[in-house]
C-alpha positions, 0 to 999 in steps of 0.5 A, a space after each residue: 396549491 394545485 391538487 394532484 389527481 389519482 392518476 398523477 399520484 400513481 404516475 409519481 409513485 411509479 417514477 419514485 419506484 424507478 428512481 429507487 430501483 435505479 439507485 439500487 442497481 447503481 449500488 449493485 454495480 459498486 458493491 465491490 468498492 463498497 464492500 472492499 472499503 467497508 472491510 478496510 474501514 472496520 479493520 482499521 477502526 478495530 485495530 486503532 481501538 483495540 491497540 489503544 484499549 490494551 496498550 496505549 491508555 495504560 502505557 502512554 503519557 498523561 499531563 501532570 503524571 509521571 512517565 511510565 517509560 523513557 521517550 527518545 527523540 525519533 527525529 532531529 528537531 529544533 523547538 522553543 523551550 517556553 518554560 525556560 523562555 518564560 523564566 528568563 523574561 520574568 527574571 528580567 522583568 522583576 528587576 524593574 522595581 518601580 518607576 519614579 516620576 518627578 513632580 515639576 511644581 514641587 521640585 521647582 518650589 524646593 529649588 526656590 526655597 533652597 535659593 532663599 536659604 542660601 541668600 539668607 531670606 530666613 524670614 520667608 521660610 521659617 517660623 518664629 521659634 526656629 528663627 530664635 533658636 537659629 539666631 542664638 547661634 554664633 555667626 560661624 555656626 550659622 554659616 556652617 548650618 546654612 551651608 550644610 543645609 543647602 548642600 544636603 538639600 540639593 542632594 536630597 530634593 529629587 531622591 525621596 517619595 515620602 517624608 519618611 524616606 526624606 528624613 532618613 536621607 537628611 540624617 544620613 548626610 547630616 551624620 556625615 557632615 562636620 556639624 555638632 549634634 545641636 547644629 545638626 538638629 537645627 539644620 534638620 528642622 530647616 531642611 524639613 521645612 524647605 524640602 518636600 518629596 517630589 518623586 511619585 511612583 507610576 504603576 502604569 509606567 512600571 508595567 509597561 517597562 517590565 513588558 518592554 524589558 521581557 520582550 527584548 529577551 530572545 526565545 530559548 531555542 533547544 535542539 534535540 538530536 535523534 535518539 536523545 532522551 526527551 522524558 525519563 521514566 518517572 519524570 512528570 510530564 508537563 504541558 510543554 513536554 507533552 507538546 514535544 512528545 506529540 510533535 515526535 509522534 508519540 500518542 498520549 493516553 487519551 483516545 486518539 480520535 484525531 488519529 482515527 479520523 485521519 486514518 479512516 479518511 485516508 483509507 476512504 480516499 485511497 480505496 477508490 484508487 485500486 478499484 479505479 485501476 482495476 476498472 481498466 484491466 482486461 480481466 475484471 476481478 470478482 467480488 470474492 477476489 476483492 474480499 481476498 485483497 481486503 483480507 490480505 491487507 487486514 492481516 498485514 495491518 494486524 501483524 504490523 501492529 502486533 510486531 510494532 508492540 515489540 519495537 521496530 519496523 517489521 516490514 509487513 509490506 513484504 507479506 503484502 508484496 508476496 501475496 498480491 504479486 503472486 495472485 493479482 495482475 502486476 499493474 493492480 498489485 503495485 497500487 494496492 501494495 503501495 497504498 496498503 503499506 503506507 496505511 499500515 505504517 500510519 496505523 502502527 506508528 502514528 503520523 510523525 512526518 518522518 515515519 510517514 515519509 519512511 513508510 511511503 518510500 519503503 512501500 514504493 520500493 517494495 511495490 516496484 522491486 516486487 513487481 520486477 522480481 515476480 514479473 516472471 512467475 516463480 516455479 518453486 517455493 524456494 524461489 519465492 522465499 529467496 525473492 522475498 528475502 532479497 526484497 527484505 534486504 533491499 528494504 533494509 538498505 533503503 530504510 537505513 539510508 532514509 533514517 540517515 538522510 532524514 535524521 531518524 533514530 535508529 541503531 544497529 539492531 535495525 540490521 538484525 531486524 531486517 535479516 530476521 523479518 525478511 526470513 520470517 515474512 518469506 516463510 509466512 507468505 509461503 505458509 499462508 499462500 495455500 490457505 488463501 488459494 483454498 478459501 478464495 479460489 485464487 491461482 498462484 504460480 505454485 498452484 498452477 504448477 501443481 494443477 499441471 503436474 501429471 500426477 493430478 487425478 484428472 490428468 491421470 484419468 485422461 492418460 488411462 481412460 482417454 489417451 487420445 484426448 490426453 495427447 490432444 490436450 498436451 499438444 494444445 497446451 504446447 501450442 497455447 503456451 508458445 503463443 502466450 510466451 510470444 504475447 507476454 501472457 500468463 503461460 502457466 494459466 494457459 497451460 493449466 487451462 489447456 490441460 483441463 479444457 476437455 475433461 468432459 470427454 472422460 464421461 464418454 471418451 469413445 465418442 471422440 475421434 482421437 480415442 477411436 481406432 483408425 477406420 472405426 468411427 462410432 458416429 458413422 452408425 449414429 444419427 447426426 443429431 445424436 452425434 452432435 448432442 454427444 459431442 456438445 455435451 462434453 462442455 457441460 459434463 466437463 463443468 460438472 466434473 470440475 465442480 465435483 473436483 473443486 477445480 478453480 473457477 479460473 480453469 472452469 472458464 477454459 472448459 466453458 469457453 474453449 468452443 465458444 458458440 461455434 457450430 458443429 457444421 459437419 453434423 449439421 450439414 450431414 443432418 440436412 443432407 439426410 433430410 432431417 428438420 434441424 436448426 443451427 442452434 441444435 448443433 451450436 455449443 452453449 458458450 459463452 464466447 471466450 471472455 479472456 485472452 487466455 481462453 481465446 488462445 486455448 480455443 485457437 490452439 484447440 481448433 488448429 491442433 484438431 484441424 491439423 490432425 484431421 487433415 488426411 494428407 501431409 502438408 507439402 511445405 511450410 507455406 501450406 501449413 502456415 496458410 492452413 493455420 491462418 485459415 483456421 484462425 480466420 474462421 474463428 474471427 469470422 464466426 465472431 468468436 473473438 469479439 469479446 477479447 482485444 487481440 490486435 492483428 499483430 498479436 494474431 500474426 504472432 499467434 500464427 507464427 508460434 503455432 507454425 513453429 511448434 507444428 513444423 517441429 512436431 509434424 515434420 516428415 519421418 520418411 526413411 530410405 527403403 532398406 532394400 535400396 540401402 543394402 544394394 548401395 552398400 554392396 555396390 560400394 564394396 564391389 559385391 554382387 547384389 542378391 535380389 532374392 535376399 532383399 526380396 525375402 527380407 522385405 517379404 519377412 517384414 511384410 509378413 511380420 506386419 501382417 501378423 501384427 494386423 491379424 493379432 490386432 484384428 482378433 483383439 478387436 473381434 474379441 
């Protein structure tokens, strides 16, 4: 064996450390899956264990013990009643008492002796004393004795297995004969010599014959119908009844190891599915969002188990549908709702095939219909409740149809339960939604609407402290929302993000041109380096304000990404023109570049709105405006600010069209005809003489009024 040198050991140790570090890195990358799966496994194990400890071990059946409740058939089925079958077969087999086998040698000898007796060869058969007694009888008596003996001998020769039985048969027939008693005694002695039992019992043949007879009895097949009573309360549970109850999905009082292992296996395999689906989404979910999904699923499973104790399917998948459709991407929510709904049924109601089939179909219906109902974000709580109530009615109708089609047990209480649980789950979803929003920092349509309301503190501050910025964000929100509608994106998120993207300007609103009076630009008196630093700092200050006011993380991305890493080219070029030794990095926003389609859309809307307002002359026509918008968008593309989002060329053209429509309707021409020309035209139409002095005086008065307003404004500025 080769001995390793010190250098080789050191290199091997380094390699081992690298492999270990690589494994840790892999675990960090997959920690979302690990944590998500671990939470679900722990919750499922706890639910099964607690449910067994508190209820099942005390209430469920045990073999050999009286049943503590009535068990009804959940599904129609045919089964073999083994106890009844065994009883019938034992009864048939018991009819075979014995199998008698004839000894041919003895039978042949008896036949020979009977022939000798018939032929009168008495000397070869009987001893001397019997011959003397027989010889003393009259001729007629001897003939009668021999005739009866031969006749009785032929009847008895193959009907006895021992001497005792043979004697009884001989005397039976002798008593029926016409012989006298003395003649019967002589006939008996003669038959006792001639006859010898020839039948023997065959035990092996008896057992085989009994088995053959039992096997010919068909099995007793019984048919149970849905809702029929399987076991009455107080009835002793036999092994066959226990097997029947187990086939219907009823657990026994023993700890359900098999059930638990099956559930954990299903969860472990299924948990890879939504994580794999989420890997293909444009916007990746954070660990906090995965924990939120696991917690919501756990709550739904728990409530399903709790409601199951009161009897009936509670449609807990409604809660899962409401919460996840309102807070997750639609493509991911479908898979989570389907898998979570199926597992909830298995945990609460067992693995009866009919029940599992019911759970699969209802989970698929809930995920599909919920996806349609919530594809357009609802803007009122009553809309959410109404959608969930309607979805509950759909599930109830599907449940009744499935019960009828699969032959599952149900009664009319199912209709009442459907209405009740539909209303209850709609209320629970709305009641707990704010809790999920605050704990896990998620955004539902309702929260986005609340954050977009003008009464929000930050928006009110913009109105009062930075009115120009407020008007700017309103216009950016209008542009971005119009484009989001064209691209079928989350317009509520885009609008809320646009409202808050410039809240950093609240720190120093006077440094931003939209909050300055015309002709008064504070940056004309500041060094370009300082001006650039002041403008760039509104991103950092916006994030600080967002953190202080607990603004959702999703909206903070709009603050940090709406400028990306673009360059403050105006002040950079100004600094260079003044001979300052500067670099581009001093005038570049910290970024990052937009990481989602929504933040990228707000960046484009922000740039277009600022560029259009900063233009000093109006647009000649729509084409010029369209070319201008396209040029602004192209500048962002060329600056590589959109490299991290997947906008296609067609989508970019749709964005430009949406911007064009909004700006064309907003910045249309407001030119009106001169009042003097209108007065002149009116007088000429009436045939009156035109008084130029009056018109001039009116115009002068208007000018004087305007000068007065300007003078007033100037005094206020000086003050």
